[in-house]
MARROBA-393295 format. One record per residue (C-alpha): residue number from 0; chain; x, y, z; residue in three letters. Coordinates in steps of 0.5 Angstrom, whole numbers, padded with zeros to 4 digits, always signed. Example, Ala and Ser with C-alpha at 12.3 -4.5 7.8 and 13.67 -1.06 7.14 Angstrom:
<tortors>
+-----+---+-------+-------+-------+-----+
|   k | c |     u |     v |     w |   r |
+-----+---+-------+-------+-------+-----+
|   0 | A | +0025 | -0009 | +0016 | ALA |
|   1 | A | +0027 | -0002 | +0014 | SER |
+-----+---+-------+-------+-------+-----+
</tortors>
This chain:
<tortors>
+-----+---+-------+-------+-------+-----+
|   k | c |     u |     v |     w |   r |
+-----+---+-------+-------+-------+-----+
|   0 | A | +0237 | +0245 | +0157 | MET |
|   1 | A | +0234 | +0238 | +0159 | LYS |
|   2 | A | +0228 | +0240 | +0154 | ALA |
|   3 | A | +0234 | +0238 | +0148 | LEU |
|   4 | A | +0238 | +0235 | +0152 | GLN |
|   5 | A | +0232 | +0229 | +0153 | LYS |
|   6 | A | +0232 | +0230 | +0145 | VAL |
|   7 | A | +0238 | +0228 | +0145 | SER |
|   8 | A | +0237 | +0221 | +0150 | LYS |
|   9 | A | +0232 | +0219 | +0145 | PHE |
|  10 | A | +0236 | +0220 | +0139 | LEU |
|  11 | A | +0241 | +0216 | +0142 | SER |
|  12 | A | +0238 | +0210 | +0143 | ASP |
|  13 | A | +0234 | +0209 | +0138 | TYR |
|  14 | A | +0240 | +0210 | +0133 | THR |
|  15 | A | +0238 | +0206 | +0126 | SER |
|  16 | A | +0231 | +0207 | +0129 | ILE |
|  17 | A | +0232 | +0214 | +0126 | VAL |
|  18 | A | +0237 | +0213 | +0121 | VAL |
|  19 | A | +0233 | +0208 | +0117 | ILE |
|  20 | A | +0227 | +0213 | +0117 | ALA |
|  21 | A | +0230 | +0218 | +0115 | ILE |
|  22 | A | +0233 | +0213 | +0109 | ALA |
|  23 | A | +0227 | +0211 | +0107 | VAL |
|  24 | A | +0222 | +0218 | +0106 | ILE |
|  25 | A | +0229 | +0221 | +0103 | THR |
|  26 | A | +0229 | +0214 | +0098 | PHE |
|  27 | A | +0221 | +0216 | +0097 | PHE |
|  28 | A | +0222 | +0225 | +0097 | VAL |
|  29 | A | +0230 | +0225 | +0093 | PRO |
|  30 | A | +0230 | +0232 | +0094 | GLY |
|  31 | A | +0228 | +0233 | +0101 | MET |
|  32 | A | +0236 | +0232 | +0103 | MET |
|  33 | A | +0237 | +0235 | +0096 | ALA |
|  34 | A | +0242 | +0240 | +0100 | TRP |
|  35 | A | +0247 | +0235 | +0104 | VAL |
|  36 | A | +0251 | +0234 | +0097 | ASN |
|  37 | A | +0251 | +0242 | +0095 | ASN |
|  38 | A | +0258 | +0244 | +0094 | MET |
|  39 | A | +0261 | +0250 | +0097 | LEU |
|  40 | A | +0268 | +0249 | +0094 | PHE |
|  41 | A | +0273 | +0246 | +0091 | VAL |
|  42 | A | +0279 | +0244 | +0095 | ASP |
|  43 | A | +0288 | +0244 | +0093 | PHE |
|  44 | A | +0287 | +0238 | +0091 | VAL |
|  45 | A | +0281 | +0238 | +0087 | ALA |
|  46 | A | +0277 | +0234 | +0093 | ASN |
|  47 | A | +0270 | +0238 | +0094 | LYS |
|  48 | A | +0267 | +0240 | +0101 | PHE |
|  49 | A | +0260 | +0240 | +0101 | THR |
|  50 | A | +0256 | +0241 | +0106 | ASN |
|  51 | A | +0256 | +0234 | +0108 | GLN |
|  52 | A | +0264 | +0235 | +0110 | SER |
|  53 | A | +0262 | +0240 | +0114 | ILE |
|  54 | A | +0257 | +0235 | +0118 | ILE |
|  55 | A | +0262 | +0229 | +0117 | ILE |
|  56 | A | +0266 | +0235 | +0121 | GLY |
|  57 | A | +0261 | +0236 | +0126 | ILE |
|  58 | A | +0259 | +0229 | +0128 | ILE |
|  59 | A | +0267 | +0227 | +0129 | MET |
|  60 | A | +0267 | +0235 | +0132 | PHE |
|  61 | A | +0262 | +0230 | +0138 | SER |
|  62 | A | +0268 | +0226 | +0139 | MET |
|  63 | A | +0273 | +0231 | +0141 | GLY |
|  64 | A | +0269 | +0233 | +0146 | LEU |
|  65 | A | +0268 | +0227 | +0150 | THR |
|  66 | A | +0277 | +0226 | +0150 | LEU |
|  67 | A | +0279 | +0227 | +0155 | THR |
|  68 | A | +0287 | +0227 | +0158 | ALA |
|  69 | A | +0286 | +0222 | +0161 | GLN |
|  70 | A | +0283 | +0218 | +0156 | ASP |
|  71 | A | +0289 | +0218 | +0153 | PHE |
|  72 | A | +0294 | +0216 | +0160 | LYS |
|  73 | A | +0289 | +0210 | +0159 | ILE |
|  74 | A | +0291 | +0209 | +0153 | LEU |
|  75 | A | +0298 | +0210 | +0155 | ALA |
|  76 | A | +0298 | +0205 | +0161 | LYS |
|  77 | A | +0294 | +0199 | +0156 | ARG |
|  78 | A | +0299 | +0199 | +0150 | PRO |
|  79 | A | +0296 | +0192 | +0148 | PHE |
|  80 | A | +0289 | +0192 | +0148 | ASP |
|  81 | A | +0290 | +0199 | +0143 | ILE |
|  82 | A | +0295 | +0195 | +0139 | CYS |
|  83 | A | +0291 | +0188 | +0138 | VAL |
|  84 | A | +0285 | +0192 | +0136 | GLY |
|  85 | A | +0289 | +0197 | +0132 | ALA |
|  86 | A | +0291 | +0192 | +0128 | ILE |
|  87 | A | +0284 | +0187 | +0128 | ALA |
|  88 | A | +0281 | +0194 | +0125 | GLN |
|  89 | A | +0286 | +0196 | +0120 | TYR |
|  90 | A | +0287 | +0188 | +0118 | LEU |
|  91 | A | +0281 | +0184 | +0119 | ILE |
|  92 | A | +0275 | +0189 | +0115 | MET |
|  93 | A | +0280 | +0191 | +0108 | PRO |
|  94 | A | +0283 | +0185 | +0107 | PHE |
|  95 | A | +0275 | +0181 | +0109 | LEU |
|  96 | A | +0272 | +0187 | +0104 | ALA |
|  97 | A | +0278 | +0184 | +0098 | LEU |
|  98 | A | +0275 | +0177 | +0099 | GLY |
|  99 | A | +0268 | +0178 | +0099 | ILE |
| 100 | A | +0268 | +0183 | +0093 | THR |
| 101 | A | +0273 | +0177 | +0089 | LYS |
| 102 | A | +0269 | +0172 | +0092 | ALA |
| 103 | A | +0262 | +0176 | +0090 | LEU |
| 104 | A | +0265 | +0179 | +0083 | ALA |
| 105 | A | +0263 | +0185 | +0086 | LEU |
| 106 | A | +0263 | +0190 | +0080 | PRO |
| 107 | A | +0271 | +0195 | +0080 | ASP |
| 108 | A | +0267 | +0202 | +0082 | ALA |
| 109 | A | +0262 | +0198 | +0088 | ILE |
| 110 | A | +0267 | +0193 | +0091 | GLY |
| 111 | A | +0272 | +0199 | +0090 | LEU |
| 112 | A | +0266 | +0202 | +0096 | GLY |
| 113 | A | +0267 | +0196 | +0100 | LEU |
| 114 | A | +0273 | +0196 | +0101 | ILE |
| 115 | A | +0273 | +0204 | +0102 | LEU |
| 116 | A | +0269 | +0201 | +0107 | VAL |
| 117 | A | +0273 | +0197 | +0111 | GLY |
| 118 | A | +0280 | +0202 | +0110 | CYS |
| 119 | A | +0277 | +0207 | +0115 | CYS |
| 120 | A | +0277 | +0207 | +0122 | PRO |
| 121 | A | +0271 | +0205 | +0128 | GLY |
| 122 | A | +0265 | +0208 | +0127 | GLY |
| 123 | A | +0263 | +0215 | +0133 | VAL |
| 124 | A | +0257 | +0210 | +0134 | SER |
| 125 | A | +0260 | +0204 | +0136 | SER |
| 126 | A | +0263 | +0207 | +0143 | ASN |
| 127 | A | +0255 | +0208 | +0145 | ILE |
| 128 | A | +0254 | +0201 | +0144 | MET |
| 129 | A | +0259 | +0198 | +0147 | SER |
| 130 | A | +0257 | +0202 | +0153 | TYR |
| 131 | A | +0251 | +0199 | +0151 | LEU |
| 132 | A | +0252 | +0192 | +0152 | CYS |
| 133 | A | +0256 | +0192 | +0158 | GLY |
| 134 | A | +0263 | +0194 | +0154 | GLY |
| 135 | A | +0270 | +0197 | +0156 | ASP |
| 136 | A | +0268 | +0203 | +0154 | VAL |
| 137 | A | +0275 | +0206 | +0155 | ALA |
| 138 | A | +0278 | +0202 | +0151 | PHE |
| 139 | A | +0272 | +0203 | +0145 | SER |
| 140 | A | +0274 | +0209 | +0146 | VAL |
| 141 | A | +0281 | +0208 | +0146 | GLY |
| 142 | A | +0280 | +0204 | +0139 | MET |
| 143 | A | +0276 | +0209 | +0136 | THR |
| 144 | A | +0281 | +0215 | +0137 | THR |
| 145 | A | +0288 | +0211 | +0135 | VAL |
| 146 | A | +0284 | +0208 | +0128 | SER |
| 147 | A | +0282 | +0215 | +0127 | THR |
| 148 | A | +0290 | +0218 | +0129 | ILE |
| 149 | A | +0292 | +0213 | +0124 | LEU |
| 150 | A | +0287 | +0215 | +0119 | SER |
| 151 | A | +0289 | +0220 | +0114 | PRO |
| 152 | A | +0295 | +0214 | +0112 | PHE |
| 153 | A | +0292 | +0207 | +0114 | MET |
| 154 | A | +0286 | +0210 | +0110 | THR |
| 155 | A | +0289 | +0212 | +0103 | PRO |
| 156 | A | +0296 | +0206 | +0104 | PHE |
| 157 | A | +0291 | +0201 | +0103 | LEU |
| 158 | A | +0286 | +0203 | +0099 | VAL |
| 159 | A | +0291 | +0205 | +0094 | SER |
| 160 | A | +0294 | +0198 | +0095 | LEU |
| 161 | A | +0288 | +0193 | +0096 | LEU |
| 162 | A | +0284 | +0197 | +0090 | ALA |
| 163 | A | +0290 | +0197 | +0085 | SER |
| 164 | A | +0287 | +0191 | +0081 | GLY |
| 165 | A | +0281 | +0195 | +0079 | THR |
| 166 | A | +0280 | +0199 | +0073 | HIS |
| 167 | A | +0281 | +0206 | +0077 | ILE |
| 168 | A | +0286 | +0209 | +0078 | SER |
| 169 | A | +0286 | +0212 | +0087 | ILE |
| 170 | A | +0291 | +0216 | +0090 | SER |
| 171 | A | +0293 | +0217 | +0097 | ALA |
| 172 | A | +0294 | +0225 | +0097 | LEU |
| 173 | A | +0287 | +0227 | +0096 | PRO |
| 174 | A | +0284 | +0222 | +0101 | MET |
| 175 | A | +0289 | +0224 | +0106 | PHE |
| 176 | A | +0287 | +0231 | +0106 | VAL |
| 177 | A | +0280 | +0229 | +0107 | SER |
| 178 | A | +0281 | +0226 | +0112 | ILE |
| 179 | A | +0286 | +0230 | +0115 | VAL |
| 180 | A | +0279 | +0236 | +0114 | GLU |
| 181 | A | +0274 | +0233 | +0116 | THR |
| 182 | A | +0277 | +0228 | +0121 | VAL |
| 183 | A | +0283 | +0230 | +0125 | ILE |
| 184 | A | +0282 | +0238 | +0125 | LEU |
| 185 | A | +0274 | +0236 | +0128 | PRO |
| 186 | A | +0277 | +0232 | +0133 | VAL |
| 187 | A | +0284 | +0236 | +0135 | ALA |
| 188 | A | +0278 | +0242 | +0135 | ILE |
| 189 | A | +0274 | +0238 | +0141 | GLY |
| 190 | A | +0279 | +0236 | +0145 | PHE |
| 191 | A | +0282 | +0242 | +0146 | LEU |
| 192 | A | +0276 | +0246 | +0148 | LEU |
| 193 | A | +0274 | +0240 | +0152 | ASN |
| 194 | A | +0281 | +0240 | +0155 | TYR |
| 195 | A | +0280 | +0248 | +0157 | LEU |
| 196 | A | +0273 | +0247 | +0158 | PHE |
| 197 | A | +0271 | +0241 | +0160 | GLY |
| 198 | A | +0269 | +0242 | +0168 | LYS |
| 199 | A | +0265 | +0249 | +0166 | LYS |
| 200 | A | +0257 | +0248 | +0169 | LYS |
| 201 | A | +0255 | +0250 | +0162 | LEU |
| 202 | A | +0260 | +0246 | +0159 | PHE |
| 203 | A | +0258 | +0240 | +0161 | MET |
| 204 | A | +0251 | +0241 | +0159 | GLU |
| 205 | A | +0252 | +0241 | +0152 | LEU |
| 206 | A | +0256 | +0236 | +0151 | GLN |
| 207 | A | +0251 | +0232 | +0154 | LYS |
| 208 | A | +0245 | +0234 | +0147 | VAL |
| 209 | A | +0252 | +0233 | +0142 | MET |
| 210 | A | +0250 | +0225 | +0142 | PRO |
| 211 | A | +0243 | +0227 | +0138 | GLY |
| 212 | A | +0247 | +0232 | +0135 | ILE |
| 213 | A | +0251 | +0226 | +0131 | ALA |
| 214 | A | +0246 | +0221 | +0131 | VAL |
| 215 | A | +0242 | +0228 | +0126 | LEU |
| 216 | A | +0248 | +0228 | +0122 | GLY |
| 217 | A | +0249 | +0221 | +0122 | LEU |
| 218 | A | +0242 | +0220 | +0119 | ALA |
| 219 | A | +0244 | +0227 | +0114 | CYS |
| 220 | A | +0249 | +0223 | +0111 | VAL |
| 221 | A | +0246 | +0217 | +0109 | VAL |
| 222 | A | +0240 | +0221 | +0108 | GLY |
| 223 | A | +0244 | +0225 | +0103 | GLY |
| 224 | A | +0247 | +0219 | +0098 | VAL |
| 225 | A | +0240 | +0216 | +0099 | VAL |
| 226 | A | +0238 | +0223 | +0095 | SER |
| 227 | A | +0243 | +0222 | +0090 | SER |
| 228 | A | +0245 | +0215 | +0089 | GLN |
| 229 | A | +0238 | +0212 | +0092 | GLY |
| 230 | A | +0235 | +0211 | +0085 | SER |
| 231 | A | +0241 | +0206 | +0083 | LYS |
| 232 | A | +0240 | +0202 | +0090 | PHE |
| 233 | A | +0236 | +0196 | +0086 | PHE |
| 234 | A | +0241 | +0197 | +0079 | GLU |
| 235 | A | +0247 | +0192 | +0082 | SER |
| 236 | A | +0242 | +0187 | +0086 | GLY |
| 237 | A | +0242 | +0183 | +0093 | VAL |
| 238 | A | +0248 | +0183 | +0092 | VAL |
| 239 | A | +0251 | +0188 | +0094 | ILE |
| 240 | A | +0247 | +0188 | +0101 | PHE |
| 241 | A | +0250 | +0181 | +0101 | VAL |
| 242 | A | +0256 | +0183 | +0100 | ALA |
| 243 | A | +0255 | +0189 | +0107 | VAL |
| 244 | A | +0251 | +0183 | +0111 | LEU |
| 245 | A | +0258 | +0179 | +0110 | LEU |
| 246 | A | +0262 | +0184 | +0111 | HIS |
| 247 | A | +0259 | +0186 | +0118 | ASN |
| 248 | A | +0257 | +0180 | +0120 | GLY |
| 249 | A | +0264 | +0177 | +0119 | LEU |
| 250 | A | +0267 | +0183 | +0122 | GLY |
| 251 | A | +0263 | +0183 | +0129 | TYR |
| 252 | A | +0266 | +0175 | +0128 | LEU |
| 253 | A | +0273 | +0177 | +0127 | LEU |
| 254 | A | +0274 | +0181 | +0132 | GLY |
| 255 | A | +0271 | +0177 | +0137 | TYR |
| 256 | A | +0276 | +0172 | +0136 | GLY |
| 257 | A | +0280 | +0176 | +0135 | ALA |
| 258 | A | +0280 | +0178 | +0143 | GLY |
| 259 | A | +0278 | +0171 | +0145 | LYS |
| 260 | A | +0285 | +0170 | +0141 | LEU |
| 261 | A | +0290 | +0173 | +0145 | VAL |
| 262 | A | +0285 | +0171 | +0152 | GLY |
| 263 | A | +0281 | +0178 | +0154 | MET |
| 264 | A | +0275 | +0178 | +0158 | ASN |
| 265 | A | +0268 | +0178 | +0156 | THR |
| 266 | A | +0267 | +0187 | +0156 | ALA |
| 267 | A | +0274 | +0187 | +0152 | LYS |
| 268 | A | +0272 | +0182 | +0148 | LYS |
| 269 | A | +0264 | +0186 | +0146 | ARG |
| 270 | A | +0269 | +0191 | +0145 | THR |
| 271 | A | +0273 | +0188 | +0140 | ILE |
| 272 | A | +0268 | +0186 | +0136 | SER |
| 273 | A | +0264 | +0192 | +0136 | ILE |
| 274 | A | +0270 | +0196 | +0134 | GLU |
| 275 | A | +0271 | +0192 | +0129 | VAL |
| 276 | A | +0265 | +0191 | +0126 | GLY |
| 277 | A | +0262 | +0198 | +0125 | MET |
| 278 | A | +0266 | +0202 | +0122 | GLN |
| 279 | A | +0266 | +0210 | +0121 | ASN |
| 280 | A | +0262 | +0209 | +0114 | ALA |
| 281 | A | +0259 | +0216 | +0114 | GLY |
| 282 | A | +0266 | +0218 | +0112 | LEU |
| 283 | A | +0267 | +0213 | +0107 | ALA |
| 284 | A | +0262 | +0215 | +0104 | THR |
| 285 | A | +0263 | +0222 | +0104 | ASN |
| 286 | A | +0270 | +0220 | +0101 | LEU |
| 287 | A | +0267 | +0217 | +0097 | ALA |
| 288 | A | +0262 | +0223 | +0093 | THR |
| 289 | A | +0267 | +0228 | +0095 | THR |
| 290 | A | +0275 | +0226 | +0094 | THR |
| 291 | A | +0277 | +0228 | +0088 | ALA |
| 292 | A | +0279 | +0220 | +0086 | GLN |
| 293 | A | +0274 | +0217 | +0088 | PHE |
| 294 | A | +0269 | +0222 | +0081 | ALA |
| 295 | A | +0270 | +0216 | +0077 | SER |
| 296 | A | +0266 | +0211 | +0080 | ALA |
| 297 | A | +0260 | +0215 | +0084 | PRO |
| 298 | A | +0257 | +0208 | +0084 | GLU |
| 299 | A | +0261 | +0207 | +0090 | SER |
| 300 | A | +0257 | +0211 | +0095 | ALA |
| 301 | A | +0252 | +0207 | +0094 | ILE |
| 302 | A | +0255 | +0201 | +0098 | ILE |
| 303 | A | +0258 | +0206 | +0103 | CYS |
| 304 | A | +0250 | +0209 | +0105 | ALA |
| 305 | A | +0248 | +0201 | +0105 | VAL |
| 306 | A | +0253 | +0200 | +0110 | SER |
| 307 | A | +0252 | +0208 | +0113 | CYS |
| 308 | A | +0245 | +0205 | +0114 | THR |
| 309 | A | +0247 | +0197 | +0116 | TRP |
| 310 | A | +0251 | +0198 | +0121 | HIS |
| 311 | A | +0248 | +0202 | +0126 | SER |
| 312 | A | +0242 | +0197 | +0125 | ILE |
| 313 | A | +0247 | +0192 | +0127 | SER |
| 314 | A | +0251 | +0195 | +0131 | GLY |
| 315 | A | +0244 | +0197 | +0136 | THR |
| 316 | A | +0242 | +0189 | +0135 | LEU |
| 317 | A | +0248 | +0187 | +0137 | LEU |
| 318 | A | +0249 | +0190 | +0143 | ALA |
| 319 | A | +0241 | +0190 | +0145 | GLY |
| 320 | A | +0242 | +0182 | +0144 | ALA |
| 321 | A | +0250 | +0182 | +0149 | PHE |
| 322 | A | +0245 | +0187 | +0154 | ALA |
| 323 | A | +0239 | +0182 | +0154 | LEU |
| 324 | A | +0244 | +0175 | +0155 | LYS |
| 325 | A | +0248 | +0179 | +0161 | ASP |
| 326 | A | +0240 | +0180 | +0164 | ARG |
| 327 | A | +0238 | +0172 | +0163 | LEU |
| 328 | A | +0244 | +0171 | +0166 | LYS |
| 329 | A | +0242 | +0174 | +0172 | GLU |
| 330 | A | +0236 | +0172 | +0172 | LYS |
| 331 | A | +0239 | +0164 | +0173 | LYS |
| 332 | A | +0242 | +0167 | +0178 | GLN |
| 333 | A | +0237 | +0169 | +0182 | GLU |
| 334 | A | +0233 | +0164 | +0181 | SER |
| 335 | A | +0239 | +0159 | +0183 | GLU |
| 336 | A | +0240 | +0163 | +0189 | ALA |
+-----+---+-------+-------+-------+-----+
</tortors>
């Protein structure tokens, strides 16, 4: 068990490197991750349930295992912070995606993919990044939890609203069902197990392995999309990468600005910046590749996959930059003492 925990910690510490490595290898050997896209069955609203859907569920289950009743008590005591976070999450990124889509004149399917990424909840790895950079972890978990709980309603609604100008028909119901199947149920099961067995030693040991499993899951999701869409990555030119960089970077900046606007302390500003900028692009990728409504726009998965990879890299870099700033500040204070 100790060996597995060490492997898990290594994977968590080097998330971006692991994800990039899998993406690069899969780009040259697409068949390696083709199994991720194997279809298992079709649900009652015509969504395809694939191995990727199972992987997303496992990632969300791992997040559920970290949640306790105390987390929800903290949320109840901090309604203002959580309210600001939720508004920032579902206001900044969706409309920023729409603005970038218009400004860069992205093709309909590519623009739809960026809007989908913008309308998804915060990513699971954002909690790790908030911890690494000296952020407010309880606030981070709270924001991720609330945005995830709201996602079955907010994501379909916002995508339908913002993508209504495209030539692609979007219905909210298939997305709602997919999010409930792959996000809400696994999170709820994880939380319930933690509530029932959280104080047992064996369960606590198993919990320490889950971050590594989540990282491997994220790498598999990215690998699966690269396997099916990798050959098309560069067909849309550099604009697809510019769009992802702008969306993610401006998300960090505007998220930090939202925290500053309402007078949050440094830890909270860092947290809201990371939570807003880092989307659950893995969920967006799953929706783009399995939801019935996206069948007519398979290219939308490309920008979701690029976002999935880049968000992990940029989040790691930003957390490292914040942590470095703190270390330099401490050294300066020591030298002046």
